[in-house]
Structures are given as structure tokens and as C-alpha cells.
C-alpha positions in Angstrom: 11.4 0.6 5.0 8.5 -1.8 5.3 8.1 -4.9 3.2 5.8 -4.4 0.2 4.3 -6.7 -2.4 5.6 -5.8 -5.9 5.0 -7.0 -9.4 8.2 -7.1 -11.5 7.7 -7.3 -15.3 9.4 -6.9 -18.6 8.5 -7.3 -22.3 10.8 -9.8 -24.0 12.1 -9.7 -27.6 9.2 -11.9 -28.6 6.8 -9.1 -27.5 5.4 -11.2 -24.6 5.2 -9.4 -21.2 6.5 -11.6 -18.3 5.8 -10.8 -14.7 6.3 -12.2 -11.2 5.1 -11.1 -7.7 7.7 -10.6 -5.0 7.9 -9.1 -1.5 10.8 -6.6 -1.0 12.1 -3.6 1.1 13.0 -1.5 -2.0 12.5 -1.3 -5.7 16.1 -2.5 -6.2 15.5 -5.6 -4.0 12.3 -6.2 -5.9 14.2 -6.0 -9.2 16.8 -8.4 -8.0 14.3 -10.9 -6.6 12.1 -10.5 -9.7 15.0 -11.1 -12.2 16.1 -14.1 -10.2 12.6 -15.6 -10.2 12.0 -14.9 -13.9 15.3 -16.4 -14.9 14.6 -19.6 -13.0 11.1 -19.9 -14.3 12.0 -21.3 -17.7 9.1 -19.7 -19.6 10.4 -16.1 -19.7 12.5 -14.6 -22.5 16.2 -13.9 -21.7 16.9 -11.0 -19.4 20.2 -9.2 -20.2 21.9 -5.9 -19.4 19.7 -3.2 -20.8 16.4 -5.0 -20.2 13.9 -2.5 -19.0 11.9 -3.7 -15.9 8.7 -2.3 -14.6 8.1 -2.5 -10.9 4.6 -2.0 -9.6 4.4 -1.4 -5.8 1.1 -2.0 -4.0 -0.1 -0.1 -0.9 0.5 2.6 -1.8 0.2 1.8 -5.5 3.2 3.2 -7.4 5.1 2.2 -10.6 8.8 2.5 -11.2 11.0 1.8 -14.3 14.7 0.8 -14.4 17.2 -0.8 -16.6 19.1 -4.0 -15.7 22.8 -3.3 -15.4 
């Protein structure tokens, strides 16, 4: 699979939507890279099991949802 630019986002308990842009081979890799980047950011709300992520893939533009486990 080709590398694609993706935006990984989630809405925290405070109601604020947090997002980060990553480059990945799959939506699962994008989720892992996004969670790692958001956790190290310091501004994002806590991400825990059950947190719903939205992954937007560019070229071709698609959107996927999954839950952190």
C-alpha cells in the first residue's frame, strides 16, 4: 500500500476536537502514529481505550472511524 497523508482526530471529554496530520501505509498505522503524536503533544485531552478516532485519508479522500483498544 502507498504512503498517504492522513488527519487523525478525536473529541475529548471537554468537547474540544484534537487532530494531527501523519503519513502512513494503513488506517491502523495512521491511528497508532496519531495517538502517539497526540499523547506527546501536551495540549490534547487524555486518550484511553474506547476513545473514538476519526481518520481522514487524502488522495483519494476517505474517512474512517475506529475505537482505541
